[in-house]
C-alpha positions as a Python dict, from the first residue, in 0.01 Angstrom:
ca = {
    (1, 'X'): (0, 0, 0),
    (2, 'X'): (-177, -304, 140),
    (3, 'X'): (-370, -254, 465),
    (4, 'X'): (-269, -467, 756),
    (5, 'X'): (-559, -673, 887),
    (6, 'X'): (-640, -684, 1255),
    (7, 'X'): (-618, -1042, 1385),
    (8, 'X'): (-956, -1188, 1480),
    (9, 'X'): (-846, -1240, 1842),
    (10, 'X'): (-773, -866, 1870),
    (11, 'X'): (-1124, -785, 1747),
    (12, 'X'): (-1289, -993, 2019),
    (13, 'X'): (-1305, -951, 2392),
    (14, 'X'): (-1168, -630, 2537),
    (15, 'X'): (-1107, -457, 2205),
    (16, 'X'): (-1464, -525, 2090),
    (17, 'X'): (-1604, -389, 2416),
    (18, 'X'): (-1387, -79, 2383),
    (19, 'X'): (-1521, -20, 2032),
    (20, 'X'): (-1874, -62, 2162),
    (21, 'X'): (-1822, 197, 2437),
    (22, 'X'): (-1614, 455, 2249),
    (23, 'X'): (-1821, 418, 1933),
    (24, 'X'): (-2144, 501, 2114),
    (25, 'X'): (-2204, 866, 2193),
    (26, 'X'): (-2447, 767, 2467),
    (27, 'X'): (-2194, 548, 2648),
    (28, 'X'): (-1936, 823, 2651),
    (29, 'X'): (-2199, 1075, 2764),
    (30, 'X'): (-2309, 849, 3050),
    (31, 'X'): (-1950, 789, 3164),
    (32, 'X'): (-1868, 1160, 3154),
    (33, 'X'): (-2188, 1250, 3342),
    (34, 'X'): (-2115, 996, 3617),
    (35, 'X'): (-1762, 1137, 3637),
    (36, 'X'): (-1907, 1484, 3694),
    (37, 'X'): (-2122, 1359, 3983),
    (38, 'X'): (-2454, 1280, 3816),
    (39, 'X'): (-2515, 932, 3961),
    (40, 'X'): (-2889, 858, 3965),
    (41, 'X'): (-3077, 734, 3656),
    (42, 'X'): (-3337, 1012, 3658),
    (43, 'X'): (-3070, 1277, 3697),
    (44, 'X'): (-2867, 1119, 3417),
    (45, 'X'): (-3170, 1125, 3188),
    (46, 'X'): (-3225, 1496, 3261),
    (47, 'X'): (-2853, 1575, 3230),
    (48, 'X'): (-2788, 1400, 2896),
    (49, 'X'): (-2981, 1588, 2630),
    (50, 'X'): (-3167, 1365, 2384),
    (51, 'X'): (-3122, 1029, 2560),
    (52, 'X'): (-3434, 820, 2610),
    (53, 'X'): (-3513, 615, 2920),
    (54, 'X'): (-3478, 295, 2717),
    (55, 'X'): (-3136, 384, 2573),
    (56, 'X'): (-3011, 505, 2913),
    (57, 'X'): (-3118, 177, 3076),
    (58, 'X'): (-2945, -24, 2803),
    (59, 'X'): (-2624, 179, 2833),
    (60, 'X'): (-2620, 156, 3214),
    (61, 'X'): (-2666, -223, 3193),
    (62, 'X'): (-2393, -260, 2931),
    (63, 'X'): (-2143, -32, 3107),
    (64, 'X'): (-2205, -220, 3431),
    (65, 'X'): (-2163, -556, 3256),
    (66, 'X'): (-1836, -431, 3102),
    (67, 'X'): (-1706, -342, 3447),
    (68, 'X'): (-1691, 33, 3385),
    (69, 'X'): (-1975, 129, 3618),
    (70, 'X'): (-2080, -11, 3952),
    (71, 'X'): (-2447, -15, 4051),
    (72, 'X'): (-2547, 38, 4413),
    (73, 'X'): (-2903, -19, 4524),
    (74, 'X'): (-3020, 124, 4853),
    (75, 'X'): (-3295, -62, 5042),
    (76, 'X'): (-3511, 244, 5098),
    (77, 'X'): (-3869, 336, 5024),
    (78, 'X'): (-3880, 438, 4747),
    (79, 'X'): (-3578, 240, 4629),
    (80, 'X'): (-3273, 438, 4520),
    (81, 'X'): (-3007, 333, 4270),
    (82, 'X'): (-2677, 509, 4209),
    (83, 'X'): (-2392, 445, 3969),
    (84, 'X'): (-2022, 507, 4018),
    (85, 'X'): (-1713, 458, 3805),
    (86, 'X'): (-1503, 150, 3870),
    (87, 'X'): (-1125, 174, 3855),
    (88, 'X'): (-1136, 68, 3489),
    (89, 'X'): (-1414, 320, 3422),
    (90, 'X'): (-1211, 599, 3582),
    (91, 'X'): (-908, 509, 3372),
    (92, 'X'): (-1114, 507, 3053),
    (93, 'X'): (-1278, 840, 3137),
    (94, 'X'): (-934, 995, 3190),
    (95, 'X'): (-829, 877, 2843),
    (96, 'X'): (-1150, 1018, 2693),
    (97, 'X'): (-1090, 1350, 2871),
    (98, 'X'): (-737, 1365, 2728),
    (99, 'X'): (-874, 1301, 2380),
    (100, 'X'): (-1124, 1589, 2429),
    (101, 'X'): (-836, 1816, 2540),
    (102, 'X'): (-630, 1720, 2236),
    (103, 'X'): (-927, 1782, 2007),
    (104, 'X'): (-978, 2126, 2160),
    (105, 'X'): (-612, 2216, 2108),
    (106, 'X'): (-615, 2097, 1748),
    (107, 'X'): (-943, 2268, 1657),
}
């Protein structure tokens, strides 16, 4: 049976970003941690076992650029930054949670 090829336009844009997020264990870990209430970079780094500061910073930047996280900076001394899920981020996290539930039932 011949495999059906995915059109190039389907591989770009939104689909490509989705692959980048879902295909990266760190992105999913960051999204799930923010969902559970861990919202500051230092706390995220302590919460997500094995993630480095560099990788966390890259993932936070990318997830923010993709519109899944929102960054809020507070003009305090010392400065404070917090992340929250956007509407799209919340929807994606719900889908990921359902996939985890399905995996648990099938295992």
